[in-house]
C-alpha positions, -999 to +999 in steps of 0.1 A: -163-831+527-183-863+518-178-874+483-205-895+468-208-922+443-242-918+424-268-940+438-246-953+467-247-926+494-216-915+513-188-937+499-158-920+511-148-892+533-118-880+517-086-874+537-071-858+504-084-823+506-068-789+512-078-754+518-062-723+502-066-692+524-071-661+501-078-623+504-105-625+478-138-612+492-162-619+461-175-652+447-169-645+410-132-635+419-130-666+439-143-687+410-117-672+387-089-678+412-100-714+419-100-722+381-068-704+376-051-725+403-066-757+392-053-751+357-019-743+371-020-776+390-032-796+361-066-802+377-088-787+350-109-812+333-102-839+359-133-859+366-122-868+401-115-834+416-138-812+435-129-774+440-151-755+462-154-718+476-162-714+513-172-681+529-151-673+559-166-651+585-140-643+611-124-609+617-110-610+582-141-619+558-131-636+526-134-667+505-114-696+510-109-723+483-107-759+488-096-788+465-106-825+471-082-847+453-083-886+446-050-894+464-026-884+489+002-878+465-020-854+444-027-834+475+008-832+489+020-820+453-008-795+450-002-782+485+036-779+478+031-759+445+006-736+462+028-729+492+056-723+468+034-696+451+029-679+486-005-692+494-013-703+529-024-739+526-038-762+551-050-800+550-087-805+550-118-783+542-128-752+563-164-765+566-188-790+551-209-766+531-186-757+502-200-742+470-188-765+440-170-748+412-152-778+398-168-812+401-173-842+381-195-835+351-194-797+355-180-791+321-210-806+305-234-783+320-241-758+291-273-748+274-305-764+283-310-799+298-334-819+318-331-825+355-326-861+348-297-854+323-281-830+349-282-857+376-269-884+352-240-864+338-227-849+371-217-855+407-250-835+416-272-855+438-303-837+439-321-806+426-343-783+449-368-756+437-371-725+459-406-725+474-414-760+463-419-790+487-414-816+460-384-820+437-388-811+401-399-838+377-370-856+359-381-841+325-380-804+337-359-783+316-329-765+333-315-735+315-279-735+330-268-701+320-235-720+317-231-713+355-241-742+379-229-740+414-244-766+436-235-766+475-225-795+499-255-801+522-254-830+546-229-849+523-249-843+493-241-820+463-274-800+460-282-776+433-309-750+443-329-739+413-359-713+408-388-714+383-381-694+351-401-686+319-421-713+301-420-738+331-382-741+330-358-738+359-326-718+362-298-722+390-306-699+418-271-683+417-269-658+388-236-660+366-232-621+366-249-605+397-256-569+399-238-555+430-258-543+459-267-504+452-251-506+417-276-479+404-270-454+433 
């Protein structure tokens, strides 16, 4: 996972990451577990921590969790505590395309803000709009729905958004998706 400093490009490939294997199979449950583990590790609200979900598609499909921490000591302490809780923990991240749940500035993404405000307040590097060739204008309003999950793409944290009412945008990922075939 490449951590970026705003405006500086790839600044650091962190060696201080770990992956937590889980039996969780849906993203909302994985988000909840990631936040619970982060809270237990004292990582909630830390502005130098990334917590991501990763889809694992092997013989046992599931969602793995990763944490990128600012120092080796923090990573080692987290690994020890999680292992003591019975989790299978490995160093590194399972892939380079994690879906960020915890990241610098995530807590400030509530209500409606402009694309410029989102980029200035967070570790998100850019916003893309489904079906659009160009990025959105800086003054475009984004209705966060209090659920903003950017993904790592080529070393950048990218938020996929889609057009909404009144010329606004919303994050592509809905905070409370309807399960497939829910009405059958």
